[in-house]
Biopython code that builds the backbone (N, CA, C, O; Angstrom):
import numpy as np
from Bio.PDB.StructureBuilder import StructureBuilder

atoms = [
    (1, "MET", "N", (-10.264, 27.525, -1.932)),
    (1, "MET", "CA", (-8.967, 27.281, -2.527)),
    (1, "MET", "C", (-9.010, 27.807, -3.955)),
    (1, "MET", "O", (-9.977, 27.586, -4.684)),
    (2, "GLU", "N", (-7.972, 28.490, -4.333)),
    (2, "GLU", "CA", (-7.886, 29.013, -5.691)),
    (2, "GLU", "C", (-6.613, 28.514, -6.336)),
    (2, "GLU", "O", (-5.612, 28.264, -5.665)),
    (3, "ALA", "N", (-6.667, 28.373, -7.645)),
    (3, "ALA", "CA", (-5.479, 27.945, -8.383)),
    (3, "ALA", "C", (-5.472, 28.637, -9.733)),
    (3, "ALA", "O", (-6.513, 28.804, -10.368)),
    (4, "ARG", "N", (-4.304, 29.030, -10.155)),
    (4, "ARG", "CA", (-4.156, 29.614, -11.490)),
    (4, "ARG", "C", (-3.624, 28.536, -12.407)),
    (4, "ARG", "O", (-2.543, 27.989, -12.190)),
    (5, "ILE", "N", (-4.397, 28.240, -13.434)),
    (5, "ILE", "CA", (-3.975, 27.212, -14.385)),
    (5, "ILE", "C", (-4.164, 27.734, -15.799)),
    (5, "ILE", "O", (-4.922, 28.674, -16.036)),
    (6, "SER", "N", (-3.475, 27.121, -16.710)),
    (6, "SER", "CA", (-3.549, 27.556, -18.106)),
    (6, "SER", "C", (-4.928, 27.242, -18.678)),
    (6, "SER", "O", (-5.622, 26.354, -18.182)),
    (7, "PRO", "N", (-5.322, 27.967, -19.718)),
    (7, "PRO", "CA", (-6.608, 27.681, -20.359)),
    (7, "PRO", "C", (-6.705, 26.234, -20.857)),
    (7, "PRO", "O", (-7.770, 25.619, -20.788)),
    (8, "ASN", "N", (-5.595, 25.701, -21.356)),
    (8, "ASN", "CA", (-5.612, 24.312, -21.837)),
    (8, "ASN", "C", (-5.866, 23.332, -20.693)),
    (8, "ASN", "O", (-6.653, 22.398, -20.838)),
    (9, "ALA", "N", (-5.202, 23.544, -19.561)),
    (9, "ALA", "CA", (-5.404, 22.666, -18.409)),
    (9, "ALA", "C", (-6.844, 22.769, -17.911)),
    (9, "ALA", "O", (-7.451, 21.758, -17.556)),
    (10, "LEU", "N", (-7.389, 23.975, -17.883)),
    (10, "LEU", "CA", (-8.773, 24.166, -17.450)),
    (10, "LEU", "C", (-9.743, 23.457, -18.391)),
    (10, "LEU", "O", (-10.727, 22.867, -17.944)),
    (11, "ALA", "N", (-9.469, 23.515, -19.684)),
    (11, "ALA", "CA", (-10.339, 22.840, -20.655)),
    (11, "ALA", "C", (-10.336, 21.331, -20.426)),
    (11, "ALA", "O", (-11.384, 20.688, -20.492)),
    (12, "VAL", "N", (-9.168, 20.771, -20.159)),
    (12, "VAL", "CA", (-9.066, 19.330, -19.898)),
    (12, "VAL", "C", (-9.830, 18.975, -18.620)),
    (12, "VAL", "O", (-10.559, 17.984, -18.582)),
    (13, "ILE", "N", (-9.661, 19.779, -17.588)),
    (13, "ILE", "CA", (-10.348, 19.529, -16.317)),
    (13, "ILE", "C", (-11.857, 19.656, -16.488)),
    (13, "ILE", "O", (-12.615, 18.834, -15.972)),
    (14, "ARG", "N", (-12.295, 20.685, -17.212)),
    (14, "ARG", "CA", (-13.739, 20.844, -17.459)),
    (14, "ARG", "C", (-14.305, 19.638, -18.191)),
    (14, "ARG", "O", (-15.374, 19.142, -17.836)),
    (15, "LEU", "N", (-13.599, 19.165, -19.208)),
    (15, "LEU", "CA", (-14.069, 18.014, -19.975)),
    (15, "LEU", "C", (-14.147, 16.773, -19.088)),
    (15, "LEU", "O", (-15.142, 16.048, -19.120)),
    (16, "ALA", "N", (-13.110, 16.529, -18.304)),
    (16, "ALA", "CA", (-13.103, 15.364, -17.415)),
    (16, "ALA", "C", (-14.235, 15.460, -16.392)),
    (16, "ALA", "O", (-14.910, 14.467, -16.120)),
    (17, "ALA", "N", (-14.444, 16.637, -15.829)),
    (17, "ALA", "CA", (-15.526, 16.831, -14.861)),
    (17, "ALA", "C", (-16.874, 16.576, -15.518)),
    (17, "ALA", "O", (-17.739, 15.919, -14.938)),
    (18, "GLN", "N", (-17.051, 17.088, -16.712)),
    (18, "GLN", "CA", (-18.300, 16.896, -17.450)),
    (18, "GLN", "C", (-18.532, 15.413, -17.739)),
    (18, "GLN", "O", (-19.652, 14.922, -17.601)),
    (19, "LEU", "N", (-17.483, 14.703, -18.136)),
    (19, "LEU", "CA", (-17.612, 13.275, -18.433)),
    (19, "LEU", "C", (-18.028, 12.474, -17.196)),
    (19, "LEU", "O", (-18.694, 11.446, -17.315)),
    (20, "GLN", "N", (-17.636, 12.943, -16.021)),
    (20, "GLN", "CA", (-18.006, 12.263, -14.779)),
    (20, "GLN", "C", (-19.280, 12.829, -14.157)),
    (20, "GLN", "O", (-19.733, 12.356, -13.114)),
    (21, "GLY", "N", (-19.845, 13.832, -14.795)),
    (21, "GLY", "CA", (-21.074, 14.426, -14.265)),
    (21, "GLY", "C", (-20.849, 15.209, -12.985)),
    (21, "GLY", "O", (-21.717, 15.245, -12.113)),
    (22, "ARG", "N", (-19.692, 15.831, -12.872)),
    (22, "ARG", "CA", (-19.344, 16.593, -11.669)),
    (22, "ARG", "C", (-19.111, 18.056, -12.028)),
    (22, "ARG", "O", (-18.896, 18.410, -13.187)),
    (23, "SER", "N", (-19.160, 18.882, -11.005)),
    (23, "SER", "CA", (-18.742, 20.267, -11.202)),
    (23, "SER", "C", (-17.217, 20.280, -11.251)),
    (23, "SER", "O", (-16.561, 19.334, -10.815)),
    (24, "VAL", "N", (-16.668, 21.359, -11.785)),
    (24, "VAL", "CA", (-15.209, 21.478, -11.842)),
    (24, "VAL", "C", (-14.634, 21.452, -10.422)),
    (24, "VAL", "O", (-13.623, 20.794, -10.174)),
    (25, "SER", "N", (-15.273, 22.162, -9.495)),
    (25, "SER", "CA", (-14.790, 22.181, -8.104)),
    (25, "SER", "C", (-14.795, 20.788, -7.497)),
    (25, "SER", "O", (-13.811, 20.360, -6.895)),
    (26, "ASP", "N", (-15.917, 20.079, -7.659)),
    (26, "ASP", "CA", (-16.020, 18.730, -7.104)),
    (26, "ASP", "C", (-14.977, 17.816, -7.729)),
    (26, "ASP", "O", (-14.327, 17.040, -7.029)),
    (27, "PHE", "N", (-14.816, 17.905, -9.036)),
    (27, "PHE", "CA", (-13.827, 17.075, -9.722)),
    (27, "PHE", "C", (-12.429, 17.342, -9.178)),
    (27, "PHE", "O", (-11.674, 16.405, -8.918)),
    (28, "MET", "N", (-12.084, 18.612, -9.005)),
    (28, "MET", "CA", (-10.745, 18.957, -8.530)),
    (28, "MET", "C", (-10.528, 18.494, -7.092)),
    (28, "MET", "O", (-9.436, 18.036, -6.755)),
    (29, "VAL", "N", (-11.545, 18.604, -6.241)),
    (29, "VAL", "CA", (-11.411, 18.154, -4.855)),
    (29, "VAL", "C", (-11.205, 16.648, -4.813)),
    (29, "VAL", "O", (-10.320, 16.159, -4.110)),
    (30, "VAL", "N", (-12.024, 15.905, -5.569)),
    (30, "VAL", "CA", (-11.897, 14.447, -5.591)),
    (30, "VAL", "C", (-10.532, 14.038, -6.143)),
    (30, "VAL", "O", (-9.880, 13.151, -5.593)),
    (31, "ALA", "N", (-10.100, 14.679, -7.227)),
    (31, "ALA", "CA", (-8.799, 14.346, -7.822)),
    (31, "ALA", "C", (-7.660, 14.647, -6.846)),
    (31, "ALA", "O", (-6.706, 13.875, -6.746)),
    (32, "ALA", "N", (-7.759, 15.756, -6.134)),
    (32, "ALA", "CA", (-6.719, 16.108, -5.160)),
    (32, "ALA", "C", (-6.704, 15.110, -4.002)),
    (32, "ALA", "O", (-5.633, 14.721, -3.535)),
    (33, "GLN", "N", (-7.884, 14.694, -3.536)),
    (33, "GLN", "CA", (-7.947, 13.707, -2.455)),
    (33, "GLN", "C", (-7.356, 12.375, -2.897)),
    (33, "GLN", "O", (-6.605, 11.749, -2.149)),
    (34, "GLU", "N", (-7.691, 11.939, -4.108)),
    (34, "GLU", "CA", (-7.142, 10.676, -4.612)),
    (34, "GLU", "C", (-5.624, 10.747, -4.709)),
    (34, "GLU", "O", (-4.930, 9.799, -4.341)),
    (35, "ALA", "N", (-5.112, 11.865, -5.202)),
    (35, "ALA", "CA", (-3.660, 12.030, -5.306)),
    (35, "ALA", "C", (-3.020, 12.037, -3.915)),
    (35, "ALA", "O", (-1.957, 11.449, -3.715)),
    (36, "ALA", "N", (-3.665, 12.700, -2.964)),
    (36, "ALA", "CA", (-3.134, 12.757, -1.596)),
    (36, "ALA", "C", (-3.096, 11.365, -0.969)),
    (36, "ALA", "O", (-2.103, 10.988, -0.346)),
    (37, "HIS", "N", (-4.179, 10.602, -1.134)),
    (37, "HIS", "CA", (-4.213, 9.240, -0.582)),
    (37, "HIS", "C", (-3.121, 8.373, -1.202)),
    (37, "HIS", "O", (-2.475, 7.592, -0.503)),
    (38, "LYS", "N", (-2.917, 8.509, -2.501)),
    (38, "LYS", "CA", (-1.891, 7.713, -3.185)),
    (38, "LYS", "C", (-0.501, 8.038, -2.634)),
    (38, "LYS", "O", (0.295, 7.135, -2.376)),
    (39, "ILE", "N", (-0.221, 9.303, -2.459)),
    (39, "ILE", "CA", (1.086, 9.724, -1.938)),
    (39, "ILE", "C", (1.284, 9.201, -0.517)),
    (39, "ILE", "O", (2.362, 8.712, -0.179)),
    (40, "ILE", "N", (0.253, 9.303, 0.308)),
    (40, "ILE", "CA", (0.348, 8.818, 1.690)),
    (40, "ILE", "C", (0.596, 7.315, 1.710)),
    (40, "ILE", "O", (1.444, 6.840, 2.466)),
    (41, "GLU", "N", (-0.136, 6.556, 0.885)),
    (41, "GLU", "CA", (0.059, 5.104, 0.821)),
    (41, "GLU", "C", (1.475, 4.755, 0.382)),
    (41, "GLU", "O", (2.098, 3.854, 0.944)),
    (42, "GLU", "N", (1.986, 5.469, -0.624)),
    (42, "GLU", "CA", (3.342, 5.195, -1.111)),
    (42, "GLU", "C", (4.379, 5.470, -0.036)),
    (42, "GLU", "O", (5.377, 4.756, 0.061)),
    (43, "GLU", "N", (4.156, 6.488, 0.765)),
    (43, "GLU", "CA", (5.111, 6.835, 1.815)),
    (43, "GLU", "C", (5.061, 5.856, 2.980)),
    (43, "GLU", "O", (6.023, 5.757, 3.741)),
    (44, "GLN", "N", (3.967, 5.139, 3.130)),
    (44, "GLN", "CA", (3.838, 4.201, 4.237)),
    (44, "GLN", "C", (4.391, 2.825, 3.900)),
    (44, "GLN", "O", (4.399, 1.940, 4.757)),
    (45, "ILE", "N", (4.849, 2.628, 2.675)),
    (45, "ILE", "CA", (5.470, 1.366, 2.285)),
    (45, "ILE", "C", (6.804, 1.249, 3.017)),
    (45, "ILE", "O", (7.538, 2.229, 3.145)),
    (46, "ILE", "N", (7.106, 0.059, 3.488)),
    (46, "ILE", "CA", (8.363, -0.155, 4.208)),
    (46, "ILE", "C", (9.533, -0.002, 3.241)),
    (46, "ILE", "O", (9.582, -0.641, 2.190)),
    (47, "ARG", "N", (10.449, 0.839, 3.613)),
    (47, "ARG", "CA", (11.639, 1.037, 2.794)),
    (47, "ARG", "C", (12.835, 0.503, 3.584)),
    (47, "ARG", "O", (13.062, 0.894, 4.729)),
    (48, "LEU", "N", (13.589, -0.391, 2.957)),
    (48, "LEU", "CA", (14.737, -0.997, 3.627)),
    (48, "LEU", "C", (16.035, -0.468, 3.038)),
    (48, "LEU", "O", (16.147, -0.262, 1.829)),
    (49, "SER", "N", (17.012, -0.251, 3.909)),
    (49, "SER", "CA", (18.335, 0.122, 3.429)),
    (49, "SER", "C", (18.935, -1.086, 2.718)),
    (49, "SER", "O", (18.419, -2.197, 2.837)),
    (50, "LEU", "N", (20.006, -0.875, 1.991)),
    (50, "LEU", "CA", (20.670, -1.967, 1.285)),
    (50, "LEU", "C", (21.111, -3.052, 2.270)),
    (50, "LEU", "O", (20.984, -4.243, 1.988)),
    (51, "GLU", "N", (21.623, -2.633, 3.414)),
    (51, "GLU", "CA", (22.060, -3.589, 4.439)),
    (51, "GLU", "C", (20.863, -4.381, 4.985)),
    (51, "GLU", "O", (20.953, -5.593, 5.182)),
    (52, "ASP", "N", (19.749, -3.690, 5.228)),
    (52, "ASP", "CA", (18.544, -4.370, 5.715)),
    (52, "ASP", "C", (18.007, -5.347, 4.674)),
    (52, "ASP", "O", (17.545, -6.435, 5.018)),
    (53, "GLN", "N", (18.066, -4.961, 3.408)),
    (53, "GLN", "CA", (17.615, -5.856, 2.341)),
    (53, "GLN", "C", (18.442, -7.135, 2.340)),
    (53, "GLN", "O", (17.905, -8.234, 2.210)),
    (54, "GLN", "N", (19.749, -6.979, 2.485)),
    (54, "GLN", "CA", (20.646, -8.132, 2.496)),
    (54, "GLN", "C", (20.338, -9.042, 3.683)),
    (54, "GLN", "O", (20.286, -10.263, 3.536)),
    (55, "SER", "N", (20.136, -8.450, 4.852)),
    (55, "SER", "CA", (19.807, -9.241, 6.046)),
    (55, "SER", "C", (18.488, -9.978, 5.873)),
    (55, "SER", "O", (18.360, -11.131, 6.283)),
    (56, "PHE", "N", (17.516, -9.324, 5.273)),
    (56, "PHE", "CA", (16.206, -9.930, 5.048)),
    (56, "PHE", "C", (16.322, -11.140, 4.126)),
    (56, "PHE", "O", (15.759, -12.198, 4.405)),
    (57, "VAL", "N", (17.057, -10.977, 3.023)),
    (57, "VAL", "CA", (17.237, -12.075, 2.069)),
    (57, "VAL", "C", (17.984, -13.231, 2.725)),
    (57, "VAL", "O", (17.614, -14.391, 2.540)),
    (58, "GLU", "N", (19.025, -12.927, 3.484)),
    (58, "GLU", "CA", (19.784, -13.983, 4.165)),
    (58, "GLU", "C", (18.898, -14.762, 5.136)),
    (58, "GLU", "O", (19.012, -15.983, 5.237)),
    (59, "ALA", "N", (18.018, -14.062, 5.847)),
    (59, "ALA", "CA", (17.115, -14.737, 6.789)),
    (59, "ALA", "C", (16.128, -15.635, 6.055)),
    (59, "ALA", "O", (15.756, -16.695, 6.558)),
    (60, "LEU", "N", (15.705, -15.213, 4.869)),
    (60, "LEU", "CA", (14.795, -16.049, 4.080)),
    (60, "LEU", "C", (15.500, -17.277, 3.522)),
    (60, "LEU", "O", (14.947, -18.376, 3.519)),
    (61, "LEU", "N", (16.728, -17.076, 3.050)),
    (61, "LEU", "CA", (17.462, -18.176, 2.420)),
    (61, "LEU", "C", (18.045, -19.153, 3.439)),
    (61, "LEU", "O", (18.178, -20.343, 3.153)),
    (62, "ALA", "N", (18.391, -18.659, 4.611)),
    (62, "ALA", "CA", (18.984, -19.521, 5.645)),
    (62, "ALA", "C", (18.335, -19.191, 6.986)),
    (62, "ALA", "O", (18.950, -18.538, 7.829)),
    (63, "PRO", "N", (17.104, -19.638, 7.184)),
    (63, "PRO", "CA", (16.414, -19.297, 8.434)),
    (63, "PRO", "C", (17.108, -19.918, 9.642)),
    (63, "PRO", "O", (17.759, -20.956, 9.517)),
    (64, "PRO", "N", (16.975, -19.293, 10.804)),
    (64, "PRO", "CA", (17.603, -19.840, 12.009)),
    (64, "PRO", "C", (16.920, -21.139, 12.438)),
    (64, "PRO", "O", (15.803, -21.438, 12.017)),
    (65, "GLU", "N", (17.607, -21.897, 13.275)),
    (65, "GLU", "CA", (17.048, -23.141, 13.812)),
    (65, "GLU", "C", (15.770, -22.829, 14.592)),
    (65, "GLU", "O", (15.653, -21.783, 15.230)),
    (66, "ILE", "N", (14.824, -23.753, 14.526)),
    (66, "ILE", "CA", (13.580, -23.587, 15.268)),
    (66, "ILE", "C", (13.835, -23.965, 16.727)),
    (66, "ILE", "O", (14.426, -25.006, 17.015)),
    (67, "SER", "N", (13.387, -23.118, 17.630)),
    (67, "SER", "CA", (13.591, -23.374, 19.065)),
    (67, "SER", "C", (12.699, -24.527, 19.521)),
    (67, "SER", "O", (11.694, -24.827, 18.878)),
    (68, "PRO", "N", (13.065, -25.176, 20.632)),
    (68, "PRO", "CA", (12.226, -26.262, 21.157)),
    (68, "PRO", "C", (10.781, -25.814, 21.422)),
    (68, "PRO", "O", (9.842, -26.563, 21.155)),
    (69, "ALA", "N", (10.608, -24.617, 21.938)),
    (69, "ALA", "CA", (9.256, -24.117, 22.208)),
    (69, "ALA", "C", (8.468, -23.969, 20.907)),
    (69, "ALA", "O", (7.275, -24.270, 20.863)),
    (70, "MET", "N", (9.132, -23.508, 19.857)),
    (70, "MET", "CA", (8.464, -23.354, 18.569)),
    (70, "MET", "C", (8.110, -24.721, 17.987)),
    (70, "MET", "O", (7.052, -24.877, 17.377)),
    (71, "LYS", "N", (8.985, -25.710, 18.170)),
    (71, "LYS", "CA", (8.691, -27.073, 17.695)),
    (71, "LYS", "C", (7.459, -27.627, 18.393)),
    (71, "LYS", "O", (6.598, -28.234, 17.757)),
    (72, "ARG", "N", (7.374, -27.416, 19.712)),
    (72, "ARG", "CA", (6.203, -27.900, 20.458)),
    (72, "ARG", "C", (4.933, -27.197, 19.982)),
    (72, "ARG", "O", (3.884, -27.825, 19.842)),
    (73, "ALA", "N", (5.035, -25.908, 19.738)),
    (73, "ALA", "CA", (3.873, -25.155, 19.267)),
    (73, "ALA", "C", (3.425, -25.643, 17.895)),
    (73, "ALA", "O", (2.228, -25.755, 17.629)),
    (74, "LYS", "N", (4.389, -25.932, 17.025)),
    (74, "LYS", "CA", (4.057, -26.440, 15.688)),
    (74, "LYS", "C", (3.377, -27.801, 15.786)),
    (74, "LYS", "O", (2.391, -28.057, 15.095)),
    (75, "GLU", "N", (3.901, -28.668, 16.639)),
    (75, "GLU", "CA", (3.298, -29.993, 16.818)),
    (75, "GLU", "C", (1.881, -29.878, 17.371)),
    (75, "GLU", "O", (0.983, -30.596, 16.932)),
    (76, "ALA", "N", (1.681, -28.988, 18.324)),
    (76, "ALA", "CA", (0.343, -28.787, 18.893)),
    (76, "ALA", "C", (-0.614, -28.268, 17.826)),
    (76, "ALA", "O", (-1.764, -28.699, 17.751)),
    (77, "HIS", "N", (-0.139, -27.355, 17.014)),
    (77, "HIS", "CA", (-0.956, -26.809, 15.929)),
    (77, "HIS", "C", (-1.330, -27.907, 14.943)),
    (77, "HIS", "O", (-2.485, -28.006, 14.528)),
    (78, "THR", "N", (-0.361, -28.729, 14.569)),
    (78, "THR", "CA", (-0.615, -29.826, 13.629)),
    (78, "THR", "C", (-1.660, -30.785, 14.194)),
    (78, "THR", "O", (-2.561, -31.221, 13.477)),
    (79, "ARG", "N", (-1.538, -31.114, 15.487)),
    (79, "ARG", "CA", (-2.534, -32.003, 16.120)),
    (79, "ARG", "C", (-3.925, -31.385, 16.084)),
    (79, "ARG", "O", (-4.903, -32.063, 15.768)),
    (80, "LEU", "N", (-4.011, -30.110, 16.406)),
    (80, "LEU", "CA", (-5.315, -29.436, 16.406)),
    (80, "LEU", "C", (-5.949, -29.447, 15.019)),
    (80, "LEU", "O", (-7.154, -29.660, 14.882)),
    (81, "ILE", "N", (-5.144, -29.220, 14.010)),
    (81, "ILE", "CA", (-5.661, -29.204, 12.635)),
    (81, "ILE", "C", (-6.157, -30.592, 12.252)),
    (81, "ILE", "O", (-7.236, -30.732, 11.675)),
    (82, "ARG", "N", (-5.372, -31.615, 12.573)),
    (82, "ARG", "CA", (-5.785, -32.996, 12.249)),
    (82, "ARG", "C", (-7.081, -33.364, 12.960)),
    (82, "ARG", "O", (-7.968, -33.978, 12.368)),
    (83, "GLU", "N", (-7.188, -32.989, 14.228)),
    (83, "GLU", "CA", (-8.369, -33.336, 15.022)),
    (83, "GLU", "C", (-9.618, -32.600, 14.559)),
    (83, "GLU", "O", (-10.734, -33.082, 14.756)),
    (84, "SER", "N", (-9.439, -31.444, 13.948)),
    (84, "SER", "CA", (-10.602, -30.654, 13.523)),
    (84, "SER", "C", (-11.194, -31.141, 12.206)),
    (84, "SER", "O", (-12.269, -30.694, 11.805)),
    (85, "LYS", "N", (-10.495, -32.059, 11.526)),
    (85, "LYS", "CA", (-10.984, -32.557, 10.232)),
    (85, "LYS", "C", (-11.984, -33.659, 10.399)),
    (85, "LYS", "O", (-12.492, -34.187, 9.409)),
]
sb = StructureBuilder()
sb.init_structure("model")
sb.init_model(0)
sb.init_chain("A")
sb.init_seg("    ")
for serial, (resi, resn, name, xyz) in enumerate(atoms, 1):
    if name == "N":
        sb.init_residue(resn, " ", resi, " ")
    sb.init_atom(name, np.array(xyz, "f"), 0.0, 1.0, " ", f" {name:<3s}", serial, name[0])
structure = sb.get_structure()
C-alpha cells in the first residue's frame, strides 16, 4: 500500500512511530486497523428513527400489563432465589 502525504504529516507519523518503538509501516497499519475497528463499531450501534425513539420511550414510561404466564414465571423465579439463600 502506498500513500502520498505531506512532509509535515510524514514527520508527525515518524515521530509517533518512533515514540511507540515501531516502524513507520507498522505504525500506519496499526493506526489504520484501529480507525477501521472504530468505524465498524460506530456503524453497528443501533440507530432508531424519531418514531422508533418515541415508541421506545413510551414503552419504558408506560409498560404493558404483565401477562399471567409472566407473573407465574416471576413468582417461580422469586421462589428459586429465596430457596437458594
